[in-house]
N, C-alpha and C positions, 0 to 999 in steps of 0.2 A: 729740381730734377734736371739733369742734362743728358746728352746722348752718350756721355762717358759711362752711364749706367747700363747701356745696352750690352746684352750678352753677345759674344762673337757669333756672327752669322744670323742674328735675329732680325736685323734691319733689312727690309725688303723694298721699301718705297720712300720717296721724298715728295711731299706736297708743297707746292710753291704758290704764294700770292704772286700777282703779276706786277701791278704798279708800284714803283719805288723798290721793288725786289729784283725783277728781271728787266724792267724797262721804265722809261719816263717819257713825257710828251716832248716832241721835237721842239716845240715853241717855248717850253718851260711852264706852260699853263695847260691844264687838262681840257679846258673848254675854248682854247684858242688853237684851232687846227692850222695846218701848214700854210694854207692860202687865205687865211683870215683877212690879211691886209690887202688882198686883191679886191675886197668888197667893203672894207671898213677903212675910212681915211685915217692913216696912222697918226698924222699930226694932230687931228682932232681928238683921236682916242686918248693920246697921252697928254693932251691939254686938260683933260678931265682929271680931277683929283683921284688918286689911287683909292681913297676910301669910297668914293662914289662908284668907281668901276667895280670894286670888289663887292659892294652892296648889290649892284646889278647882277653880278654872277651869283651871289648868294640867293637872291629872290628867284632867279631862274632855277637854281639848284633845288629849291624847295619843291618846285613843280616836278622835276624829274625824279626826285627821291620818292614821291608819292606813287610813281608808276612801277609797282612792284613786279609785274609780269610783262616782260617784253621778250617775245620768243624768236624774233627774226629781225633782220636788218631793215626790212620794209617798215615794220612797226617802230623800230628805233628811229628811223629817219622822220617819221610822222611826229614822234614825240619831241625830237630835237628841233623841228620847225617851230613847235610851240615854245620850246625852251628859248630859242633866239628871238621869238616875237616878244616874249616877256622881257628879255634882255634889252631889245630895241626900245621897248616902251619905257624902260627905266632910264635910258640914255637918249632922249629925243634929239639931242644935239648932233648925234651921228647921222640922223636922217636916213635910216636904213629902210629901203622899200622891201616888199615881200619877195621880190625876185632875188635880192641880195641875201635875205634871210634864208631862203631855201638853198641858195648856193653854199652858204656857210654850213648849214646843217648837212648838206650832201658831202662836203669836204670832211666834216667830223666823222661821219658814219662810213663813207665809202672810200676814204683815202687810207689804204693799208700801210702807208709810210708815215702815219701821224705820230708814231712813237719810235724812239730809238732804244735799242737794247744795250745794256751795259756790257762792256768788253768781257768781264768775267762770266757773264751768262752765256754769251756767244761761244766762249772757249770751253766752258765746263759742262753745259747741258748735254752736248753729244757724248762726252766722256762719262758723265754720271749715268746716262741711260744705258751704258753697257753693263752696269753692275746693279742698277736699281730701277724699279718701275717709277715713272715720274707722272705727276699730276699738276695741273693748274687749278687752284681754288681761289677764284677772284670775284670781288664785288665789281661787276662790270656789265657791259652790254654785248649783244651777239657779235658786233663787229670786231671784238678783240681777237676772235679766232682767225680772221683774215689778216690781222697784223702779224700773228705768229706764222701763218702760211707764207706771207710775203718775206719774212725773215728766214724762211726755211728751217724753222724750229718746231712747227706744229707736230711733225711726225715723231718727235722724241717723247711726246706725252701720250700716255695710254688713257688718261682721263682728263677731261677739260670741263670743269664745273664753273658755270657762269651764273651769278646770282639772279640776274633778270629772267633767266630761263627757269629758275627754281621758284621764283616768287618770294625769296627770302635773302637776307644778307648775313654775312658773318657777324657775330658768333653763333648764329643759329646752327644747331647740331646737324641739320640736313645738309649743309654745305660740305662738311667734312665727311659725313657718313656716305654721301653720294660717291665721293672719290674712293673711299675704302671699299665700297661694294663693287665699283667698276674695276678696281685693281685686284679684287678678291684677296684682301689682306685684313688682318686684325689691327686695331689701334696700336698695339704694342710693336707691330712690325713697321711702323711709319714714324717719320718726323715731319714737322710742319715748319715752314719758314715764312715769316710775315714781318712787316715793319711796324705792326700794331700790337702792343701788349694785350689790348682787349681781345683781338682776334686770336692771339696765341693762347689766352686763357680759355677761349672756347674750345680749342683743340685739346688743351690739357685736361679739361673736365671729362673728355671722352677717353682719356688715357693715351693721347698722342703726344709724344715728347715734342717740344717746340723750341725754336730759336728765333729771337727777335733780331732782325737786321736793321741797323742804323748806318746808312752810308755817310751821313753828316757827322763829322768828327765831334763837334760840340755836343750834339744830341746823344751820340754814343757814350761819351764820357759822363754826361749828366744822368742818363738812364742807368748806367752801371753803378753810379753812386746812390741813386734814389731807389733802385729796384734790384736789390742784391739777390733775390730769390730766382731771378731769370738769367738765362744764358744769352748774352748779346754778342753779335758778330758785326764786323764792319763791312764785309763783302763776302762773296761766295768762295773766295780762296780760303777764308777761315773755315767755311763749312767743309771743304775738301780736306783741310788739315785735320779736322776733327774725325773725319771718316777714315783717313789713312791709318 
């Protein structure tokens, strides 16, 4: 199923994932906020094997993934202090004290410039909002909304569904249904854009047509070969071309 099957005038809304669809971390890593190396010795950090560094992030991530319900930035900050305490415990050679750990957590949660938006998102979101209702449906934490506010993009979205505030993540139906209810539309009147096939499947099961966006060229080609039943796009300009 592709959006080419839509009847003229039927489409009323577009639901977007956030990470890797509209934005990406400024540092290149979701858990390395912009000022990370103000508190972590950069030379020491990179002297540690990449495998050990990623294992430290992995173990910390297991903690944060278990915190299903985080409803505000205060709670998010408290949980990420624990996240970076676990991280510091996995990498004792960094010698991070609790003051530094709290500072890193603060930067991750309260720095609205931690992500950068893709150029196509900045250009097209305002234009798309003139013709369609827009929603963010993201597995993320409350601080994401501040990122959109900082980028002057939040006002274009009539619905902003964050997993930690719902207590579930995609592909749980509640994530998509929450946006549909807030936008006052039916599944057939929406399309969903995500970089995850699994998340797109969740939308498809509800009758929401979906597009998988792969900005990485090699991943895009591989997925097009391996998953011929899905519609893949490289960037949001492809989405606009399909809608025109």
